[in-house]
C-alpha positions, -999 to 999 in steps of 0.1 A, spaced: 369 693 -43 390 679 -72 395 697 -105 407 681 -137 443 692 -141 450 717 -169 487 719 -176 507 735 -204 526 711 -226 556 733 -219 553 729 -181 579 703 -179 613 717 -188 645 698 -189 659 689 -155 689 709 -144 704 678 -128 708 644 -144 719 609 -134 733 587 -161 728 550 -155 762 533 -159 747 502 -173 722 515 -199 738 549 -205 703 565 -202 700 598 -184 673 605 -158 663 637 -141 672 640 -104 650 662 -83 667 655 -49 691 631 -33 702 625 3 733 609 19 726 619 55 696 620 78 697 658 77 697 659 39 667 635 38 648 663 55 663 692 35 662 674 1 638 644 -1 610 657 22 613 692 7 611 678 -28 579 659 -19 565 691 -4 571 710 -36 555 682 -57 525 679 -35 519 717 -34 520 718 -72 495 689 -74 472 706 -50 474 738 -69 462 720 -100 438 695 -87 423 711 -56 425 748 -65 420 745 -103 451 765 -112 467 760 -146 502 745 -146 528 766 -164 560 753 -149 565 722 -128 588 720 -98 624 713 -109 637 699 -77 647 714 -44 679 732 -38 678 743 -74 679 781 -80 647 797 -93 610 797 -86 596 764 -72 566 764 -97 545 787 -118 507 785 -123 479 808 -136 445 814 -121 417 839 -119 420 864 -91 389 875 -71 381 902 -98 379 875 -124 412 885 -141 438 860 -150 470 863 -131 504 845 -130 514 829 -96 550 823 -88 553 800 -58 580 795 -33 575 764 -12 591 761 23 590 730 45 597 723 82 601 689 99 606 698 136 582 717 159 611 741 169 619 751 133 602 781 118 591 790 83 611 819 69 594 852 62 579 854 27 597 873 1 582 908 -5 593 911 -41 597 887 -70 633 881 -77 643 891 -113 652 856 -124 618 844 -113 602 871 -135 623 858 -164 611 823 -157 574 835 -157 581 853 -190 594 820 -205 566 799 -191 540 822 -207 558 825 -240 542 810 -272 571 785 -273 561 769 -240 525 780 -233 507 752 -252 472 746 -238 455 739 -272 432 769 -263 445 801 -281 421 824 -262 432 811 -228 468 812 -239 464 849 -249 447 857 -216 476 842 -197 502 860 -217 483 892 -214 482 888 -176 520 885 -176 524 915 -199 500 936 -177 521 927 -147 494 907 -129 520 884 -113 514 872 -77 541 859 -54 531 834 -28 548 813 -2 534 779 7 545 763 39 545 725 41 544 714 78 559 679 83 559 682 121 538 656 140 511 682 145 512 694 109 511 660 91 521 674 58 495 702 57 501 729 31 494 764 44 494 798 26 468 794 -1 
């Protein structure tokens, strides 16, 4: 099932890493780069995993995008969305995406608590300055969810093993 994506105008924040083209002088965001076979797995494949998980959250699950992935190996939450919980209440979801590429590797255990910097990112993503959905009632509901502490931490595991074929697990 595909949902139309609903994303805050403030979901895209400036990249933390930039590349400046030596010919044009233009700067472009860099989400990942690889110089070895190993870094292809830990950077490029992982970056694709984060981006695909975010797209699935919006399009397949109907979540509201509040902060897009900023690139792998960058400190902070991988992405932030909002959605209704089973009780019908809006909640904020901070997502940590993990990937694996070999059948012998294991996904790490999920965090039990939300790191403080991630809470700060959720606060910023739900602020009036960034939360721009052109729907004041929905924006208030999302901000109220944050203020009420309805923040859910989830880990999504992207399985790039031959058996996994890029499946995203943990919804």
